[in-house]
All heavy atoms as TSV, in Angstrom:
chain	resi	resn	atom	element	x	y	z
A	1	MET	N	N	-41.235	-18.050	-44.122
A	1	MET	CA	C	-41.696	-17.368	-42.939
A	1	MET	C	C	-42.019	-15.913	-43.294
A	1	MET	O	O	-41.228	-15.246	-43.950
A	1	MET	CB	C	-40.615	-17.412	-41.861
A	1	MET	CG	C	-41.082	-16.807	-40.572
A	1	MET	SD	S	-39.826	-16.788	-39.297
A	1	MET	CE	C	-39.819	-18.484	-38.802
A	2	ARG	N	N	-43.166	-15.456	-42.859
A	2	ARG	CA	C	-43.581	-14.088	-43.154
A	2	ARG	C	C	-43.013	-13.111	-42.135
A	2	ARG	O	O	-42.891	-13.416	-40.952
A	2	ARG	CB	C	-45.100	-13.968	-43.090
A	2	ARG	CG	C	-45.794	-14.542	-44.246
A	2	ARG	CD	C	-47.244	-14.206	-44.129
A	2	ARG	NE	N	-47.867	-14.397	-45.411
A	2	ARG	CZ	C	-49.077	-14.024	-45.687
A	2	ARG	NH1	N	-49.814	-13.456	-44.761
A	2	ARG	NH2	N	-49.583	-14.221	-46.875
A	3	LEU	N	N	-42.695	-11.922	-42.624
A	3	LEU	CA	C	-42.273	-10.854	-41.725
A	3	LEU	C	C	-43.490	-10.075	-41.266
A	3	LEU	O	O	-44.393	-9.784	-42.056
A	3	LEU	CB	C	-41.303	-9.909	-42.436
A	3	LEU	CG	C	-39.957	-10.496	-42.826
A	3	LEU	CD1	C	-39.173	-9.474	-43.616
A	3	LEU	CD2	C	-39.197	-10.894	-41.583
A	4	ARG	N	N	-43.505	-9.705	-39.994
A	4	ARG	CA	C	-44.621	-8.920	-39.486
A	4	ARG	C	C	-44.478	-7.472	-39.957
A	4	ARG	O	O	-43.361	-6.957	-40.049
A	4	ARG	CB	C	-44.627	-8.922	-37.958
A	4	ARG	CG	C	-44.983	-10.252	-37.372
A	4	ARG	CD	C	-45.145	-10.187	-35.894
A	4	ARG	NE	N	-44.257	-9.218	-35.272
A	4	ARG	CZ	C	-44.319	-8.858	-34.010
A	4	ARG	NH1	N	-45.219	-9.378	-33.220
A	4	ARG	NH2	N	-43.482	-7.989	-33.510
A	5	PRO	N	N	-45.594	-6.817	-40.223
A	5	PRO	CA	C	-45.506	-5.391	-40.568
A	5	PRO	C	C	-45.099	-4.587	-39.328
A	5	PRO	O	O	-45.349	-5.009	-38.198
A	5	PRO	CB	C	-46.918	-5.036	-41.008
A	5	PRO	CG	C	-47.800	-6.107	-40.480
A	5	PRO	CD	C	-46.950	-7.319	-40.281
A	6	PRO	N	N	-44.438	-3.443	-39.543
A	6	PRO	CA	C	-44.023	-2.641	-38.389
A	6	PRO	C	C	-45.235	-2.195	-37.579
A	6	PRO	O	O	-46.315	-1.956	-38.101
A	6	PRO	CB	C	-43.307	-1.444	-38.997
A	6	PRO	CG	C	-43.259	-1.661	-40.450
A	6	PRO	CD	C	-44.071	-2.841	-40.797
A	7	SER	N	N	-45.028	-2.063	-36.274
A	7	SER	CA	C	-46.118	-1.643	-35.404
A	7	SER	C	C	-46.454	-0.174	-35.660
A	7	SER	O	O	-45.679	0.580	-36.262
A	7	SER	CB	C	-45.741	-1.844	-33.942
A	7	SER	OG	O	-44.718	-0.950	-33.593
A	8	ILE	N	N	-47.596	0.232	-35.172
A	8	ILE	CA	C	-48.029	1.626	-35.321
A	8	ILE	C	C	-47.047	2.554	-34.622
A	8	ILE	O	O	-46.706	3.632	-35.130
A	8	ILE	CB	C	-49.450	1.808	-34.731
A	8	ILE	CG1	C	-50.457	0.958	-35.488
A	8	ILE	CG2	C	-49.858	3.259	-34.731
A	8	ILE	CD1	C	-50.677	1.382	-36.915
A	9	ARG	N	N	-46.563	2.157	-33.454
A	9	ARG	CA	C	-45.604	2.980	-32.709
A	9	ARG	C	C	-44.327	3.202	-33.526
A	9	ARG	O	O	-43.818	4.319	-33.611
A	9	ARG	CB	C	-45.265	2.307	-31.386
A	9	ARG	CG	C	-44.316	3.144	-30.542
A	9	ARG	CD	C	-43.994	2.461	-29.252
A	9	ARG	NE	N	-45.217	2.317	-28.467
A	9	ARG	CZ	C	-45.333	1.540	-27.403
A	9	ARG	NH1	N	-44.299	0.827	-26.997
A	9	ARG	NH2	N	-46.462	1.472	-26.747
A	10	THR	N	N	-43.826	2.162	-34.153
A	10	THR	CA	C	-42.615	2.279	-34.971
A	10	THR	C	C	-42.862	3.196	-36.168
A	10	THR	O	O	-42.010	4.021	-36.513
A	10	THR	CB	C	-42.171	0.891	-35.458
A	10	THR	OG1	O	-41.993	0.040	-34.335
A	10	THR	CG2	C	-40.887	0.973	-36.236
A	11	GLN	N	N	-44.001	3.069	-36.787
A	11	GLN	CA	C	-44.322	3.917	-37.931
A	11	GLN	C	C	-44.426	5.386	-37.511
A	11	GLN	O	O	-43.927	6.280	-38.208
A	11	GLN	CB	C	-45.622	3.466	-38.575
A	11	GLN	CG	C	-45.506	2.149	-39.296
A	11	GLN	CD	C	-46.830	1.678	-39.869
A	11	GLN	OE1	O	-47.867	2.285	-39.634
A	11	GLN	NE2	N	-46.800	0.580	-40.602
A	12	LEU	N	N	-45.079	5.662	-36.368
A	12	LEU	CA	C	-45.209	7.047	-35.903
A	12	LEU	C	C	-43.859	7.646	-35.545
A	12	LEU	O	O	-43.570	8.797	-35.878
A	12	LEU	CB	C	-46.155	7.107	-34.700
A	12	LEU	CG	C	-47.627	6.963	-35.009
A	12	LEU	CD1	C	-48.432	6.910	-33.723
A	12	LEU	CD2	C	-48.102	8.094	-35.883
A	13	VAL	N	N	-43.036	6.882	-34.866
A	13	VAL	CA	C	-41.702	7.382	-34.510
A	13	VAL	C	C	-40.903	7.685	-35.768
A	13	VAL	O	O	-40.234	8.726	-35.864
A	13	VAL	CB	C	-40.973	6.366	-33.606
A	13	VAL	CG1	C	-39.501	6.703	-33.475
A	13	VAL	CG2	C	-41.626	6.311	-32.240
A	14	THR	N	N	-40.982	6.823	-36.741
A	14	THR	CA	C	-40.264	7.035	-37.998
A	14	THR	C	C	-40.768	8.281	-38.718
A	14	THR	O	O	-39.972	9.077	-39.236
A	14	THR	CB	C	-40.412	5.807	-38.910
A	14	THR	OG1	O	-39.969	4.651	-38.202
A	14	THR	CG2	C	-39.602	5.964	-40.166
A	15	LEU	N	N	-42.068	8.470	-38.739
A	15	LEU	CA	C	-42.634	9.624	-39.439
A	15	LEU	C	C	-42.356	10.937	-38.725
A	15	LEU	O	O	-42.236	11.985	-39.368
A	15	LEU	CB	C	-44.149	9.448	-39.603
A	15	LEU	CG	C	-44.591	8.427	-40.649
A	15	LEU	CD1	C	-46.104	8.242	-40.577
A	15	LEU	CD2	C	-44.184	8.870	-42.035
A	16	LEU	N	N	-42.255	10.918	-37.407
A	16	LEU	CA	C	-42.036	12.148	-36.652
A	16	LEU	C	C	-40.569	12.460	-36.415
A	16	LEU	O	O	-40.228	13.593	-36.059
A	16	LEU	CB	C	-42.768	12.072	-35.312
A	16	LEU	CG	C	-44.285	12.034	-35.404
A	16	LEU	CD1	C	-44.879	11.840	-34.028
A	16	LEU	CD2	C	-44.818	13.291	-36.052
A	17	LEU	N	N	-39.699	11.502	-36.614
A	17	LEU	CA	C	-38.287	11.692	-36.331
A	17	LEU	C	C	-37.623	12.671	-37.298
A	17	LEU	O	O	-36.888	13.569	-36.877
A	17	LEU	CB	C	-37.562	10.348	-36.363
A	17	LEU	CG	C	-36.136	10.335	-35.845
A	17	LEU	CD1	C	-36.125	10.697	-34.379
A	17	LEU	CD2	C	-35.534	8.961	-36.052
A	18	VAL	N	N	-37.885	12.548	-38.571
A	18	VAL	CA	C	-37.240	13.405	-39.575
A	18	VAL	C	C	-37.622	14.879	-39.406
A	18	VAL	O	O	-36.737	15.739	-39.346
A	18	VAL	CB	C	-37.536	12.892	-41.004
A	18	VAL	CG1	C	-37.044	13.871	-42.048
A	18	VAL	CG2	C	-36.923	11.526	-41.210
A	19	PRO	N	N	-38.907	15.219	-39.290
A	19	PRO	CA	C	-39.230	16.636	-39.078
A	19	PRO	C	C	-38.690	17.172	-37.759
A	19	PRO	O	O	-38.235	18.318	-37.685
A	19	PRO	CB	C	-40.759	16.677	-39.086
A	19	PRO	CG	C	-41.192	15.432	-39.730
A	19	PRO	CD	C	-40.122	14.429	-39.499
A	20	SER	N	N	-38.699	16.349	-36.724
A	20	SER	CA	C	-38.180	16.801	-35.425
A	20	SER	C	C	-36.688	17.085	-35.504
A	20	SER	O	O	-36.207	18.094	-34.975
A	20	SER	CB	C	-38.445	15.748	-34.355
A	20	SER	OG	O	-39.820	15.547	-34.199
A	21	LEU	N	N	-35.951	16.221	-36.154
A	21	LEU	CA	C	-34.506	16.441	-36.293
A	21	LEU	C	C	-34.205	17.661	-37.155
A	21	LEU	O	O	-33.284	18.426	-36.853
A	21	LEU	CB	C	-33.840	15.197	-36.879
A	21	LEU	CG	C	-33.753	13.992	-35.957
A	21	LEU	CD1	C	-33.144	12.804	-36.695
A	21	LEU	CD2	C	-32.949	14.321	-34.721
A	22	SER	N	N	-34.970	17.866	-38.214
A	22	SER	CA	C	-34.720	19.030	-39.059
A	22	SER	C	C	-35.069	20.323	-38.324
A	22	SER	O	O	-34.355	21.323	-38.454
A	22	SER	CB	C	-35.487	18.922	-40.374
A	22	SER	OG	O	-36.873	18.911	-40.135
A	23	LEU	N	N	-36.124	20.323	-37.529
A	23	LEU	CA	C	-36.439	21.510	-36.735
A	23	LEU	C	C	-35.364	21.786	-35.692
A	23	LEU	O	O	-35.001	22.941	-35.459
A	23	LEU	CB	C	-37.800	21.343	-36.051
A	23	LEU	CG	C	-39.010	21.569	-36.926
A	23	LEU	CD1	C	-40.279	21.233	-36.150
A	23	LEU	CD2	C	-39.066	22.995	-37.426
A	24	ALA	N	N	-34.855	20.749	-35.068
A	24	ALA	CA	C	-33.778	20.924	-34.089
A	24	ALA	C	C	-32.537	21.493	-34.765
A	24	ALA	O	O	-31.866	22.383	-34.216
A	24	ALA	CB	C	-33.467	19.596	-33.411
A	25	TYR	N	N	-32.206	20.998	-35.955
A	25	TYR	CA	C	-31.046	21.517	-36.691
A	25	TYR	C	C	-31.243	22.992	-37.044
A	25	TYR	O	O	-30.328	23.797	-36.866
A	25	TYR	CB	C	-30.810	20.692	-37.957
A	25	TYR	CG	C	-29.744	21.291	-38.829
A	25	TYR	CD1	C	-28.406	21.161	-38.494
A	25	TYR	CD2	C	-30.074	22.018	-39.971
A	25	TYR	CE1	C	-27.418	21.730	-39.279
A	25	TYR	CE2	C	-29.097	22.588	-40.762
A	25	TYR	CZ	C	-27.780	22.436	-40.412
A	25	TYR	OH	O	-26.804	23.006	-41.183
A	26	LEU	N	N	-32.424	23.356	-37.534
A	26	LEU	CA	C	-32.684	24.755	-37.873
A	26	LEU	C	C	-32.617	25.650	-36.644
A	26	LEU	O	O	-32.119	26.778	-36.699
A	26	LEU	CB	C	-34.053	24.893	-38.551
A	26	LEU	CG	C	-34.124	24.398	-39.977
A	26	LEU	CD1	C	-35.575	24.411	-40.461
A	26	LEU	CD2	C	-33.268	25.258	-40.877
A	27	TRP	N	N	-33.115	25.162	-35.512
A	27	TRP	CA	C	-33.059	25.935	-34.283
A	27	TRP	C	C	-31.606	26.160	-33.850
A	27	TRP	O	O	-31.224	27.268	-33.484
A	27	TRP	CB	C	-33.829	25.208	-33.184
A	27	TRP	CG	C	-33.761	25.895	-31.871
A	27	TRP	CD1	C	-34.409	27.026	-31.501
A	27	TRP	CD2	C	-32.972	25.507	-30.751
A	27	TRP	NE1	N	-34.074	27.360	-30.214
A	27	TRP	CE2	C	-33.201	26.436	-29.723
A	27	TRP	CE3	C	-32.103	24.435	-30.517
A	27	TRP	CZ2	C	-32.576	26.342	-28.486
A	27	TRP	CZ3	C	-31.496	24.348	-29.286
A	27	TRP	CH2	C	-31.738	25.293	-28.290
A	28	MET	N	N	-30.778	25.105	-33.923
A	28	MET	CA	C	-29.363	25.247	-33.552
A	28	MET	C	C	-28.641	26.193	-34.502
A	28	MET	O	O	-27.840	27.023	-34.069
A	28	MET	CB	C	-28.675	23.882	-33.547
A	28	MET	CG	C	-29.107	22.996	-32.422
A	28	MET	SD	S	-28.246	21.421	-32.227
A	28	MET	CE	C	-27.761	20.964	-33.855
A	29	TYR	N	N	-28.925	26.102	-35.790
A	29	TYR	CA	C	-28.283	26.967	-36.773
A	29	TYR	C	C	-28.641	28.435	-36.524
A	29	TYR	O	O	-27.775	29.308	-36.518
A	29	TYR	CB	C	-28.688	26.553	-38.186
A	29	TYR	CG	C	-28.133	27.452	-39.248
A	29	TYR	CD1	C	-26.801	27.367	-39.629
A	29	TYR	CD2	C	-28.935	28.411	-39.856
A	29	TYR	CE1	C	-26.281	28.203	-40.605
A	29	TYR	CE2	C	-28.425	29.249	-40.824
A	29	TYR	CZ	C	-27.102	29.140	-41.199
A	29	TYR	OH	O	-26.597	29.986	-42.142
A	30	SER	N	N	-29.926	28.719	-36.295
A	30	SER	CA	C	-30.335	30.105	-36.078
A	30	SER	C	C	-29.789	30.636	-34.758
A	30	SER	O	O	-29.416	31.809	-34.666
A	30	SER	CB	C	-31.858	30.234	-36.123
A	30	SER	OG	O	-32.445	29.513	-35.065
A	31	THR	N	N	-29.706	29.784	-33.741
A	31	THR	CA	C	-29.137	30.209	-32.454
A	31	THR	C	C	-27.659	30.544	-32.618
A	31	THR	O	O	-27.202	31.591	-32.133
A	31	THR	CB	C	-29.323	29.104	-31.399
A	31	THR	OG1	O	-30.712	28.847	-31.256
A	31	THR	CG2	C	-28.749	29.520	-30.072
A	32	CYS	N	N	-26.921	29.679	-33.278
A	32	CYS	CA	C	-25.483	29.945	-33.481
A	32	CYS	C	C	-25.270	31.205	-34.314
A	32	CYS	O	O	-24.375	32.002	-34.027
A	32	CYS	CB	C	-24.815	28.755	-34.147
A	32	CYS	SG	S	-24.682	27.319	-33.084
A	33	SER	N	N	-26.080	31.396	-35.328
A	33	SER	CA	C	-25.958	32.584	-36.167
A	33	SER	C	C	-26.236	33.856	-35.365
A	33	SER	O	O	-25.500	34.840	-35.478
A	33	SER	CB	C	-26.929	32.476	-37.334
A	33	SER	OG	O	-26.898	33.640	-38.117
A	34	SER	N	N	-27.260	33.825	-34.545
A	34	SER	CA	C	-27.597	34.996	-33.729
A	34	SER	C	C	-26.517	35.288	-32.698
A	34	SER	O	O	-26.160	36.443	-32.471
A	34	SER	CB	C	-28.931	34.785	-33.018
A	34	SER	OG	O	-29.961	34.613	-33.946
A	35	VAL	N	N	-25.997	34.247	-32.077
A	35	VAL	CA	C	-24.943	34.432	-31.079
A	35	VAL	C	C	-23.688	34.993	-31.738
A	35	VAL	O	O	-23.039	35.899	-31.186
A	35	VAL	CB	C	-24.661	33.105	-30.342
A	35	VAL	CG1	C	-23.383	33.181	-29.532
A	35	VAL	CG2	C	-25.841	32.751	-29.454
A	36	ASN	N	N	-23.339	34.500	-32.915
A	36	ASN	CA	C	-22.163	35.027	-33.613
A	36	ASN	C	C	-22.341	36.502	-33.964
A	36	ASN	O	O	-21.406	37.296	-33.818
A	36	ASN	CB	C	-21.885	34.218	-34.876
A	36	ASN	CG	C	-21.228	32.899	-34.570
A	36	ASN	OD1	O	-20.587	32.738	-33.541
A	36	ASN	ND2	N	-21.384	31.945	-35.463
A	37	ASP	N	N	-23.532	36.880	-34.423
A	37	ASP	CA	C	-23.781	38.289	-34.730
A	37	ASP	C	C	-23.699	39.152	-33.480
A	37	ASP	O	O	-23.141	40.256	-33.505
A	37	ASP	CB	C	-25.149	38.461	-35.386
A	37	ASP	CG	C	-25.189	37.904	-36.801
A	37	ASP	OD1	O	-24.104	37.688	-37.378
A	37	ASP	OD2	O	-26.313	37.684	-37.308
A	38	ALA	N	N	-24.234	38.668	-32.374
A	38	ALA	CA	C	-24.172	39.422	-31.121
A	38	ALA	C	C	-22.726	39.580	-30.659
A	38	ALA	O	O	-22.330	40.662	-30.201
A	38	ALA	CB	C	-25.004	38.733	-30.055
A	39	LEU	N	N	-21.929	38.541	-30.787
A	39	LEU	CA	C	-20.519	38.638	-30.391
A	39	LEU	C	C	-19.761	39.619	-31.278
A	39	LEU	O	O	-18.898	40.365	-30.796
A	39	LEU	CB	C	-19.860	37.260	-30.445
A	39	LEU	CG	C	-20.311	36.268	-29.367
A	39	LEU	CD1	C	-19.675	34.902	-29.610
A	39	LEU	CD2	C	-19.970	36.784	-27.993
A	40	ARG	N	N	-20.082	39.651	-32.571
A	40	ARG	CA	C	-19.449	40.641	-33.460
A	40	ARG	C	C	-19.799	42.057	-33.048
A	40	ARG	O	O	-18.944	42.950	-33.079
A	40	ARG	CB	C	-19.884	40.402	-34.902
A	40	ARG	CG	C	-19.120	39.313	-35.570
A	40	ARG	CD	C	-19.382	39.312	-37.066
A	40	ARG	NE	N	-19.212	37.961	-37.541
A	40	ARG	CZ	C	-20.075	37.308	-38.271
A	40	ARG	NH1	N	-21.192	37.884	-38.654
A	40	ARG	NH2	N	-19.848	36.078	-38.645
A	41	LEU	N	N	-21.035	42.283	-32.672
A	41	LEU	CA	C	-21.434	43.621	-32.221
A	41	LEU	C	C	-20.715	44.007	-30.940
A	41	LEU	O	O	-20.290	45.158	-30.782
A	41	LEU	CB	C	-22.950	43.679	-32.006
A	41	LEU	CG	C	-23.798	43.787	-33.256
A	41	LEU	CD1	C	-25.275	43.687	-32.891
A	41	LEU	CD2	C	-23.528	45.100	-33.973
A	42	ILE	N	N	-20.570	43.066	-30.024
A	42	ILE	CA	C	-19.866	43.358	-28.776
A	42	ILE	C	C	-18.413	43.704	-29.068
A	42	ILE	O	O	-17.866	44.660	-28.503
A	42	ILE	CB	C	-19.979	42.155	-27.819
A	42	ILE	CG1	C	-21.416	42.034	-27.314
A	42	ILE	CG2	C	-19.018	42.281	-26.652
A	42	ILE	CD1	C	-21.697	40.756	-26.557
A	43	ARG	N	N	-17.768	42.950	-29.965
A	43	ARG	CA	C	-16.386	43.249	-30.329
A	43	ARG	C	C	-16.273	44.602	-31.028
A	43	ARG	O	O	-15.309	45.335	-30.817
A	43	ARG	CB	C	-15.833	42.153	-31.227
A	43	ARG	CG	C	-15.378	40.959	-30.456
A	43	ARG	CD	C	-14.632	39.972	-31.341
A	43	ARG	NE	N	-15.195	38.668	-31.077
A	43	ARG	CZ	C	-15.789	37.891	-31.965
A	43	ARG	NH1	N	-15.873	38.259	-33.215
A	43	ARG	NH2	N	-16.265	36.721	-31.615
A	44	ALA	N	N	-17.248	44.947	-31.864
A	44	ALA	CA	C	-17.210	46.223	-32.576
A	44	ALA	C	C	-17.304	47.382	-31.590
A	44	ALA	O	O	-16.624	48.403	-31.755
A	44	ALA	CB	C	-18.345	46.301	-33.587
A	45	VAL	N	N	-18.129	47.244	-30.563
A	45	VAL	CA	C	-18.233	48.296	-29.550
A	45	VAL	C	C	-16.901	48.445	-28.823
A	45	VAL	O	O	-16.439	49.561	-28.564
A	45	VAL	CB	C	-19.384	47.983	-28.564
A	45	VAL	CG1	C	-19.334	48.893	-27.365
A	45	VAL	CG2	C	-20.715	48.102	-29.272
A	46	GLY	N	N	-16.244	47.340	-28.528
A	46	GLY	CA	C	-14.939	47.396	-27.870
A	46	GLY	C	C	-13.895	48.081	-28.737
A	46	GLY	O	O	-13.093	48.883	-28.246
A	47	VAL	N	N	-13.898	47.788	-30.040
A	47	VAL	CA	C	-12.948	48.431	-30.961
A	47	VAL	C	C	-13.247	49.923	-31.053
A	47	VAL	O	O	-12.333	50.756	-31.056
A	47	VAL	CB	C	-13.008	47.768	-32.359
A	47	VAL	CG1	C	-12.248	48.576	-33.398
A	47	VAL	CG2	C	-12.464	46.358	-32.282
A	48	TYR	N	N	-14.517	50.270	-31.096
A	48	TYR	CA	C	-14.894	51.685	-31.169
A	48	TYR	C	C	-14.427	52.431	-29.923
A	48	TYR	O	O	-13.888	53.531	-30.006
A	48	TYR	CB	C	-16.408	51.819	-31.323
A	48	TYR	CG	C	-16.882	53.243	-31.345
A	48	TYR	CD1	C	-16.644	54.052	-32.440
A	48	TYR	CD2	C	-17.558	53.781	-30.260
A	48	TYR	CE1	C	-17.064	55.363	-32.465
A	48	TYR	CE2	C	-17.977	55.095	-30.265
A	48	TYR	CZ	C	-17.733	55.879	-31.371
A	48	TYR	OH	O	-18.148	57.171	-31.390
A	49	ARG	N	N	-14.606	51.836	-28.768
A	49	ARG	CA	C	-14.155	52.490	-27.523
A	49	ARG	C	C	-12.634	52.585	-27.471
A	49	ARG	O	O	-12.081	53.551	-26.972
A	49	ARG	CB	C	-14.670	51.713	-26.322
A	49	ARG	CG	C	-16.139	51.900	-26.084
A	49	ARG	CD	C	-16.582	51.212	-24.826
A	49	ARG	NE	N	-18.018	51.354	-24.657
A	49	ARG	CZ	C	-18.770	50.512	-23.996
A	49	ARG	NH1	N	-18.239	49.469	-23.415
A	49	ARG	NH2	N	-20.071	50.708	-23.904
A	50	TYR	N	N	-11.942	51.572	-27.969
A	50	TYR	CA	C	-10.479	51.554	-27.915
A	50	TYR	C	C	-9.879	52.516	-28.925
A	50	TYR	O	O	-8.973	53.277	-28.606
A	50	TYR	CB	C	-9.976	50.128	-28.163
A	50	TYR	CG	C	-8.472	50.022	-28.140
A	50	TYR	CD1	C	-7.796	50.058	-26.930
A	50	TYR	CD2	C	-7.746	49.861	-29.306
A	50	TYR	CE1	C	-6.415	49.949	-26.890
A	50	TYR	CE2	C	-6.379	49.749	-29.282
A	50	TYR	CZ	C	-5.699	49.797	-28.069
A	50	TYR	OH	O	-4.351	49.696	-28.037
A	51	CYS	N	N	-10.377	52.509	-30.157
A	51	CYS	CA	C	-9.781	53.303	-31.235
A	51	CYS	C	C	-10.456	54.650	-31.410
A	51	CYS	O	O	-9.858	55.566	-31.965
A	51	CYS	CB	C	-9.842	52.544	-32.552
A	51	CYS	SG	S	-8.901	51.027	-32.545
A	52	GLY	N	N	-11.703	54.756	-31.054
A	52	GLY	CA	C	-12.417	56.015	-31.237
A	52	GLY	C	C	-12.993	56.192	-32.625
A	52	GLY	O	O	-13.431	57.275	-32.977
A	53	THR	N	N	-12.971	55.149	-33.433
A	53	THR	CA	C	-13.552	55.217	-34.767
A	53	THR	C	C	-14.473	54.038	-34.983
A	53	THR	O	O	-14.393	53.025	-34.298
A	53	THR	CB	C	-12.474	55.196	-35.876
A	53	THR	OG1	O	-11.749	53.973	-35.737
A	53	THR	CG2	C	-11.537	56.367	-35.764
A	54	VAL	N	N	-15.331	54.169	-35.965
A	54	VAL	CA	C	-16.247	53.090	-36.304
A	54	VAL	C	C	-15.460	52.031	-37.077
A	54	VAL	O	O	-14.709	52.366	-37.999
A	54	VAL	CB	C	-17.429	53.623	-37.144
A	54	VAL	CG1	C	-18.339	52.482	-37.565
A	54	VAL	CG2	C	-18.178	54.684	-36.385
A	55	PRO	N	N	-15.584	50.767	-36.723
A	55	PRO	CA	C	-14.855	49.717	-37.469
A	55	PRO	C	C	-15.277	49.690	-38.936
A	55	PRO	O	O	-16.447	49.859	-39.259
A	55	PRO	CB	C	-15.282	48.426	-36.772
A	55	PRO	CG	C	-15.825	48.829	-35.459
A	55	PRO	CD	C	-16.327	50.223	-35.617
A	56	GLY	N	N	-14.314	49.507	-39.794
A	56	GLY	CA	C	-14.594	49.405	-41.219
A	56	GLY	C	C	-14.497	50.737	-41.968
A	56	GLY	O	O	-14.760	50.798	-43.145
A	57	GLN	N	N	-14.130	51.770	-41.302
A	57	GLN	CA	C	-13.991	53.063	-42.002
A	57	GLN	C	C	-12.523	53.418	-42.138
A	57	GLN	O	O	-11.692	53.084	-41.406
A	57	GLN	CB	C	-14.688	54.177	-41.248
A	57	GLN	CG	C	-16.174	54.115	-41.405
A	57	GLN	CD	C	-16.846	55.354	-40.795
A	57	GLN	OE1	O	-16.222	56.104	-40.055
A	57	GLN	NE2	N	-18.094	55.531	-41.103
């Protein structure tokens, strides 16, 4: 018995799935990185106001 070749729809979904997932991963990574940097800056401002010195000096 012969197997049918995959449909065009299946081939397109397969070809577009990998780049879409990698772009989504890169977007999540850059968002998390930016949010973490922003939170560090907010904490640094709080330390500066509390202590009166620049953090790390």
